[in-house]
C-alpha positions as CSV (number, residue, x, y, z in Angstrom):
1,M,0.0,0.0,0.0
2,L,1.0,3.6,-0.7
3,F,0.6,6.0,2.3
4,P,1.3,9.7,2.6
5,I,3.3,10.3,5.8
6,G,4.3,14.0,5.5
7,D,4.6,17.0,3.3
8,D,6.4,20.4,2.9
9,Q,5.2,22.6,5.7
10,V,4.1,26.2,5.4
11,K,6.2,28.3,7.8
12,G,4.5,30.8,10.0
13,G,0.8,31.6,9.8
14,H,-1.9,30.5,12.1
15,F,-1.3,27.5,14.4
16,P,-3.3,24.6,13.0
17,L,-5.2,24.0,16.2
18,F,-8.4,22.6,14.7
19,S,-6.5,20.3,12.3
20,Y,-5.2,18.5,15.4
21,L,-8.3,18.9,17.5
22,F,-10.4,17.2,14.8
23,I,-8.0,14.2,15.0
24,V,-8.5,14.1,18.8
25,L,-12.3,14.3,18.5
26,N,-12.4,11.5,16.0
27,V,-10.3,9.3,18.2
28,I,-12.4,10.0,21.3
29,A,-15.6,9.3,19.3
30,F,-14.1,6.1,18.0
31,Y,-13.3,5.0,21.6
32,F,-16.9,5.6,22.6
33,Q,-18.0,3.6,19.6
34,L,-15.8,0.6,20.6
35,T,-17.2,0.6,24.1
36,S,-20.9,0.9,23.0
37,P,-23.3,-1.7,21.6
38,G,-23.4,-1.7,17.8
39,M,-20.7,1.0,17.7
40,L,-23.5,3.6,17.9
41,I,-24.3,3.1,14.2
42,D,-28.1,3.0,14.7
43,Q,-28.1,6.2,16.7
44,Y,-25.6,8.5,15.0
45,A,-24.7,7.2,11.5
46,A,-26.3,9.1,8.5
47,V,-28.9,7.1,6.5
48,P,-29.7,8.7,3.1
49,A,-33.3,7.7,3.2
50,E,-33.8,9.3,6.6
51,I,-32.1,12.5,5.6
52,E,-34.2,12.8,2.4
53,S,-37.3,12.5,4.5
54,G,-36.1,15.2,6.9
55,R,-35.4,12.8,9.8
56,N,-32.3,12.6,12.0
57,L,-30.6,15.5,10.3
58,F,-28.2,15.8,13.2
59,T,-26.5,12.6,11.9
60,L,-25.1,14.7,9.0
61,L,-22.7,16.1,11.7
62,T,-22.3,13.1,14.1
63,S,-21.5,10.7,11.3
64,M,-18.5,12.8,10.3
65,F,-16.8,11.8,13.6
66,M,-17.5,8.1,13.5
67,H,-15.7,5.3,11.8
68,G,-16.3,1.7,10.9
69,G,-13.1,0.1,12.1
70,F,-9.4,0.6,13.0
71,G,-8.3,0.7,9.4
72,H,-10.9,3.3,8.5
73,I,-10.0,5.7,11.3
74,L,-6.2,5.2,10.9
75,G,-6.3,6.0,7.2
76,N,-8.5,9.0,7.6
77,M,-6.6,10.5,10.4
78,L,-3.3,10.0,8.6
79,F,-4.6,12.0,5.6
80,L,-6.1,14.6,7.9
81,W,-2.8,15.0,9.7
82,V,-0.8,15.3,6.5
83,F,-3.0,17.7,4.5
84,A,-5.0,19.9,6.9
85,D,-2.4,21.9,8.7
86,N,-1.1,23.8,5.7
87,I,-4.6,25.0,4.8
88,E,-5.5,26.1,8.3
89,A,-2.1,27.9,8.7
90,T,-3.0,29.9,5.6
91,I,-6.7,30.7,5.9
92,G,-7.0,30.8,9.7
93,N,-8.7,28.8,12.4
94,V,-12.4,29.9,12.1
95,R,-12.4,29.7,8.3
96,F,-10.9,26.3,8.4
97,V,-13.5,24.9,10.8
98,L,-16.3,26.3,8.6
99,F,-14.6,24.9,5.5
100,Y,-14.1,21.5,7.0
101,L,-17.7,21.1,8.2
102,L,-19.2,22.5,4.9
103,G,-16.9,20.1,3.0
104,G,-18.5,17.2,5.0
105,M,-22.0,18.5,4.2
106,A,-21.1,18.7,0.5
107,A,-19.8,15.1,0.6
108,H,-23.1,14.0,2.2
109,A,-25.1,15.8,-0.5
110,A,-23.2,14.0,-3.3
111,H,-23.5,10.6,-1.6
112,I,-27.3,11.0,-1.1
113,Y,-27.8,12.4,-4.6
114,F,-26.1,9.3,-6.2
115,N,-27.7,6.9,-3.7
116,P,-31.3,8.1,-3.3
117,G,-33.4,6.1,-0.9
118,S,-30.5,4.1,0.5
119,V,-30.9,2.6,3.9
120,V,-27.2,1.8,4.3
121,P,-25.7,3.9,7.2
122,T,-22.7,6.0,6.4
123,V,-19.9,7.0,8.8
124,G,-16.5,8.6,8.5
125,A,-14.6,11.8,8.1
126,S,-13.6,10.9,4.5
127,G,-15.9,13.4,2.9
128,A,-14.6,16.4,4.9
129,I,-11.0,15.2,4.5
130,S,-11.6,14.9,0.7
131,A,-12.5,18.6,0.7
132,V,-9.2,19.3,2.5
133,M,-7.4,17.4,-0.2
134,G,-9.2,19.2,-3.0
135,A,-8.2,22.6,-1.5
136,Y,-4.7,21.4,-1.0
137,M,-4.3,20.5,-4.6
138,V,-5.2,24.0,-5.6
139,M,-3.3,25.9,-2.9
140,F,-0.1,23.8,-2.7
141,P,0.2,21.9,-6.0
142,A,4.0,22.0,-5.9
143,S,4.3,20.8,-2.3
144,R,6.2,17.5,-2.1
145,V,4.1,14.8,-0.4
146,K,6.2,12.2,1.4
147,L,5.0,8.6,0.5
148,W,5.7,5.3,2.2
149,F,5.7,2.1,0.1
150,F,6.8,-1.0,2.0
151,F,10.5,-0.2,2.6
152,L,10.7,2.9,0.3
153,I,10.1,6.5,1.2
154,F,10.0,9.1,-1.6
155,R,8.4,12.4,-2.5
156,V,6.1,13.4,-5.3
157,P,4.4,16.7,-6.2
158,A,1.0,17.1,-4.5
159,F,-0.8,17.6,-7.7
160,L,0.4,14.2,-9.0
161,F,-0.5,12.3,-5.8
162,L,-3.9,14.0,-5.4
163,G,-4.7,13.8,-9.1
164,I,-4.2,10.0,-9.1
165,W,-6.2,9.8,-5.9
166,I,-9.3,11.6,-7.2
167,W,-9.0,9.7,-10.5
168,M,-9.3,6.5,-8.5
169,Q,-12.3,7.8,-6.6
170,W,-14.0,8.9,-9.8
171,S,-13.3,5.5,-11.5
172,S,-14.7,3.6,-8.6
173,G,-17.7,5.9,-8.2
174,W,-18.6,5.6,-11.9
175,A,-18.2,1.8,-11.7
176,S,-20.6,1.7,-8.7
177,L,-23.2,3.5,-10.8
178,Q,-22.8,1.1,-13.7
179,V,-23.4,-2.0,-11.6
180,G,-26.0,-0.4,-9.4
181,A,-24.0,-0.9,-6.2
182,E,-23.4,1.5,-3.4
183,G,-19.6,1.3,-3.5
184,G,-19.0,-2.0,-1.7
185,G,-18.9,-0.3,1.7
186,T,-17.1,2.8,0.4
187,A,-18.9,6.1,-0.2
188,W,-17.0,7.0,-3.4
189,W,-19.4,9.8,-4.3
190,A,-18.9,11.4,-0.9
191,H,-15.2,11.5,-1.6
192,I,-15.8,13.0,-5.0
193,G,-18.3,15.6,-3.8
194,G,-16.0,16.6,-0.9
195,F,-13.0,16.9,-3.2
196,V,-14.9,19.1,-5.8
197,F,-16.1,21.4,-3.0
198,G,-12.6,21.6,-1.6
199,F,-11.2,22.3,-5.1
200,A,-13.6,25.2,-5.6
201,A,-13.0,26.5,-2.1
202,G,-9.2,26.4,-2.8
203,L,-9.6,28.6,-5.8
204,Y,-11.6,31.0,-3.7
205,F,-9.0,31.0,-1.0
206,R,-6.3,31.8,-3.5
207,L,-8.2,34.8,-4.7
208,A,-9.8,36.1,-1.5
209,Y,-7.0,35.9,1.0
210,P,-3.3,36.9,1.1
211,M,-1.2,34.0,-0.2
212,E,2.2,35.1,0.7
213,R,2.8,32.0,2.7
214,V,1.8,29.8,-0.3
215,K,4.2,31.8,-2.6
216,E,7.0,31.4,-0.1
217,A,6.3,27.7,0.2
218,E,6.3,27.3,-3.6
219,E,9.7,29.0,-3.8
220,T,10.9,26.5,-1.2
221,Y,9.5,23.5,-3.1
222,A,11.2,24.7,-6.4
């Protein structure tokens, strides 16, 4: 497997408090899942059919802090740890929180749109983290992502790694539509929807806010 384990850091800027706090909250929530009957899926997971009917709308938020297993949360938290801090350092703490939560909502919307009437519960921070990755691709395309592959550690430009990642999500999401499946346990369209939202938000961030730190980082990457 190929895992991102680091990247080029933006120097200065806002301390990425919420990037780390979201990791802590996800871990705490997962602990409570492990110590509760049914891992709290029936109570706090988002079910598209229920959301469409206007029921249990609070699960759109609670499901973003739940996970289906150790592999699920470890993978998500690794991606969040690698990609979120540069964005928060650049746009600020409050903006980052709003961006992260809205990214999760956009991911939910995409998943529900492509899986109408589904009664399969969905959990995970993947959609919001996909939004983080979409924004990162726009804001830090030249950043070098450190990858681990068995005994090898090497770096590739962020635009290449994230471009391949979203192509894989798109291919899998499209395939799930062709066979009428819901993704085999993976909410591919939540990933895609979150990434598209993040990409658009990244374009906005580059235009609306001072990007001196991004420019300085790009000079460092070169």
